[in-house]
C-alpha positions, -999 to 999 in steps of 0.1 A, spaced: -583 -358 28 -559 -356 0 -521 -361 7 -504 -330 1 -466 -331 -7 -443 -302 4 -450 -269 -10 -425 -256 -37 -410 -222 -35 -403 -220 -71 -419 -186 -84 -409 -166 -52 -377 -151 -75 -395 -145 -106 -422 -123 -86 -394 -102 -66 -378 -94 -96 -407 -79 -113 -415 -61 -81 -377 -48 -82 -378 -36 -120 -411 -16 -113 -389 3 -89 -368 20 -113 -396 51 -117 -413 44 -86 -416 74 -61 -411 57 -26 -416 60 11 -398 52 40 -423 23 46 -418 -9 37 -446 -25 13 -464 -50 35 -479 -65 3 -445 -70 -13 -434 -89 20 -465 -113 14 -454 -115 -25 -488 -99 -37 -481 -64 -43 -499 -53 -74 -491 -15 -77 -469 -4 -105 -456 20 -93 -458 15 -57 -450 42 -30 -436 19 -7 -400 -2 -4 -394 -35 -20 -366 -52 -21 -335 -32 -35 -345 -5 -7 -345 -30 21 -314 -30 45 -295 -64 45 -304 -92 69 -341 -78 74 -354 -113 66 -329 -134 74 -293 -138 97 -260 -145 83 -250 -181 83 -227 -191 109 -197 -212 97 -180 -236 119 -160 -267 119 -174 -299 131 -164 -309 165 -147 -347 169 -161 -372 190 -195 -391 192 -224 -376 176 -204 -346 161 -197 -360 127 -194 -340 95 -228 -324 84 -241 -333 48 -240 -301 25 -264 -324 3 -299 -313 1 -322 -341 -13 -358 -331 -16 -381 -327 -43 -395 -296 -31 -363 -279 -30 -359 -247 -52 -339 -246 -80 -314 -220 -68 -309 -206 -105 -300 -167 -105 -320 -143 -122 -329 -113 -100 -306 -84 -101 -309 -80 -65 -294 -114 -59 -261 -113 -43 -233 -122 -67 -223 -150 -51 -251 -165 -28 -241 -188 3 -241 -224 4 -277 -235 18 -266 -241 56 -280 -269 77 -308 -243 94 -338 -242 75 -350 -209 68 -380 -199 92 -394 -178 64 -398 -208 39 -413 -229 67 -439 -202 69 -443 -199 33 -431 -165 27 -395 -162 20 -386 -136 -3 -348 -141 -8 -353 -172 -29 -321 -184 -45 -302 -157 -24 -311 -173 9 -283 -189 28 -308 -211 44 -322 -245 34 -354 -243 16 -365 -282 24 -382 -303 49 -352 -324 53 -314 -326 51 -298 -360 45 -296 -382 16 -306 -416 27 -345 -408 31 -368 -389 18 -406 -374 26 -435 -394 9 -462 -371 20 -476 -350 43 -515 -353 58 -537 -325 70 -563 -327 87 -558 -325 128 -567 -288 139 -544 -296 169 -513 -313 178 -510 -351 170 -506 -369 198 -504 -406 188 -500 -423 155 -503 -462 146 -501 -485 116 -512 -522 131 -496 -550 114 -510 -561 83 -533 -531 80 -536 -512 54 -551 -481 77 -530 -454 89 -546 -440 125 -539 -407 139 -551 -391 173 -547 -355 180 -554 -331 209 -584 -318 189 -604 -349 204 -605 -368 173 -589 -399 156 -583 -401 118 -582 -431 96 -563 -431 66 -566 -453 38 -530 -460 26 -541 -471 -11 -558 -438 -17 -543 -413 5 -576 -402 15 -586 -400 51 -615 -423 53 -632 -419 87 -630 -392 115 -642 -404 149 -649 -376 173 -641 -387 208 -652 -355 226 -619 -356 248 -584 -349 241 -563 -378 228 -534 -378 253 -517 -410 235 -518 -441 214 -507 -474 212 -514 -511 195 -507 -545 198 -520 -571 175 -556 -562 164 -561 -539 193 -557 -500 192 -554 -483 225 -563 -448 229 -556 -430 262 -579 -402 271 -591 -382 304 -599 -407 329 -602 -437 305 -585 -456 275 -606 -466 244 -598 -501 232 -608 -513 198 -604 -543 178 -602 -534 142 -604 -570 131 -640 -575 146 -651 -540 156 -652 -548 193 -649 -517 212 -644 -512 254 -640 -482 278 -615 -494 304 -621 -472 335 -603 -470 368 -577 -440 360 -580 -405 369 -567 -377 348 -552 -379 315 -529 -409 301 -500 -396 289 -483 -429 278 -492 -466 274 -472 -497 266 -482 -534 263 -459 -564 278 -465 -598 288 -501 -597 279 -507 -568 301 -515 -528 292 -498 -505 311 -510 -467 311 -493 -439 326 -514 -410 346 -510 -374 355 -510 -387 390 -477 -405 391 -497 -442 393 -492 -465 362 -526 -484 355 -524 -525 348 -547 -545 330 -540 -582 324 -555 -603 295 -587 -619 305 -616 -637 291 -633 -630 254 -661 -613 275 -638 -598 298 -607 -589 282 -590 -564 305 -590 -572 341 -571 -546 362 -547 -555 383 -530 -538 412 -513 -502 402 -476 -495 402 -469 -466 425 -437 -447 431 -437 -416 408 -443 -385 427 -457 -371 395 -473 -376 365 -460 -407 341 -451 -396 306 -431 -426 292 -430 -460 292 -412 -488 274 -406 -528 280 -378 -548 272 -358 -578 289 -385 -588 312 -386 -552 327 -411 -524 322 -395 -489 324 -412 -455 333 -402 -420 330 -420 -392 351 -421 -354 354 -407 -363 388 -373 -367 369 -365 -400 376 -368 -436 357 -382 -467 374 -373 -500 365 -404 -527 374 -402 -565 371 -427 -576 344 -435 -610 367 -439 -598 401 -445 -557 392 -424 -548 418 -401 -519 414 -364 -528 411 -345 -500 405 -349 -464 405 -324 -441 379 -317 -406 389 -297 -389 364 -315 -366 343 -326 -331 358 -358 -326 340 -389 -344 330 -378 -378 315 -399 -374 279 -393 -405 262 -376 -443 267 -364 -469 242 -350 -503 245 -319 -507 220 -300 -539 221 -288 -544 259 -293 -506 266 -320 -484 278 -322 -450 260 -338 -420 278 -341 -385 268 -353 -355 287 -361 -316 287 -325 -313 302 -311 -313 266 -294 -349 271 -300 -385 258 -288 -409 284 -276 -443 275 -278 -469 304 -260 -501 305 -259 -530 330 -232 -533 358 -216 -567 369 -244 -567 396 -272 -565 370 -285 -526 379 -284 -499 354 -259 -468 351 -251 -443 325 -226 -455 301 -230 -424 276 -247 -393 273 -252 -370 242 -261 -332 246 -286 -313 227 -288 -272 223 -328 -278 229 -347 -300 252 -358 -334 236 -395 -346 233 -395 -379 219 -374 -408 207 -377 -438 183 -354 -463 165 -354 -484 134 -329 -499 108 -318 -478 79 -315 -492 42 -285 -508 50 -297 -525 82 -276 -496 102 -297 -489 134 -309 -451 135 -321 -433 166 -347 -405 158 -346 -377 186 -372 -350 182 -363 -317 200 -380 -285 212 -366 -267 179 -388 -283 157 -365 -308 145 -358 -342 142 -321 -353 146 -312 -386 132 -284 -406 147 -264 -438 138 -256 -456 168 -237 -467 187 -215 -439 173 -243 -411 172 -231 -401 141 -256 -374 124 -277 -392 94 -296 -358 90 -324 -338 101 -362 -333 94 -379 -299 98 -414 -291 109 -435 -256 113 -442 -264 151 -423 -291 175 -425 -327 169 -439 -347 199 -449 -379 178 -426 -403 164 -436 -436 150 -420 -464 130 -433 -490 107 -422 -519 85 -403 -516 50 -384 -485 63 -414 -462 67 -416 -438 97 -442 -409 107 -437 -376 125 -468 -360 140 -464 -320 151 -483 -300 171 -500 -279 145 -517 -312 135 -495 -321 107 -483 -357 98 -456 -364 78 -449 -396 62 -410 -406 56 -392 -436 43 -354 -448 41 -344 -453 3 -329 -482 -10 -346 -504 15 -347 -544 5 -374 -551 -17 -383 -580 2 -391 -561 34 -408 -532 20 -445 -529 26 -453 -494 14 -487 -489 -6 -482 -480 -40 -495 -447 -38 -473 -437 -10 -443 -448 -29 -453 -427 -58 -459 -393 -36 
């Protein structure tokens, strides 16, 4: 499967200009030419309307300009679009407005679908991202349904992706090819890796593969779909849809996964897990976060603060960061007594699906925040200053980071996108040559 770069929109302007010129002598009808809307009308003259006769704002809404608000997470928006696939935005069509608007921070949904006919006159972004410190390297196509897990094991030259289409795809980072498709005959709910082990969460089971020696195991004991997994303190944790957290401890070479007592407390499915500072944190559909001691496996605190599903959890420095469909990111800090409480809340305009964190090329911590509106916001911590946005055709539910400034996004349509931070220190870069040159 070839790595495909983002599609260019250059050519739409010239095509619409040619169609417009044909209108000068064409008898017309009140109807709009559907073939022209798709950019493929071949009639000369055409008896239906083309762009010259269309009312304003048929294809786009006027961009709303607003002053940036002061305060955390409300930094000024960058007006620079850094994308190899962005159109040149030069004039030439007589139907284009004399003073086209500067592209705004909102991406053109018609361009995303591949059929924006406004070309240079469109006031919205024609780019897969907005920002100057990072870039898209490639798009990997192959999955037929949403990407539910991405893993790049340490030291491996293979990228693994799992999908709700029931397959795991293995991509060769040197060639950009999909070298193997594994049909698991069941929806992949989540992915995680630790050392040579790759764990795949599925209905009623977890599949474990050792990518070094080829050993594979089916770990049973679950009921329902596995939504999330995490490894910590030599244990594998799996959150299930019945609200329990299954635990397996490292065993012998013959029996490497020995089941321990499950963790109970959540009243609905567990959809997020993370480990940090000798604690396991679990987020649930029941809108709560539970804190578990990694040594005793007992619940030491229940965090109540969200008003919808707790979709993702992340440990950063001495803080726990959570996100929810209630449109908030909450930062939890320790009190003098050792318990956690909300020390900061960041609000979005849409529900939040996933979080991930990494450092940029200058070593500054950045939070990746995937929202229901098909975007990923990048925020610098601790200020929550916005660094940029990523755009997608469908909502992005999977985020994964890797060494060398590399990070990945997987959307609900099955698209896997590869990104990296620019100006990353050369001694830390581990990008395959083929991905660097895409």
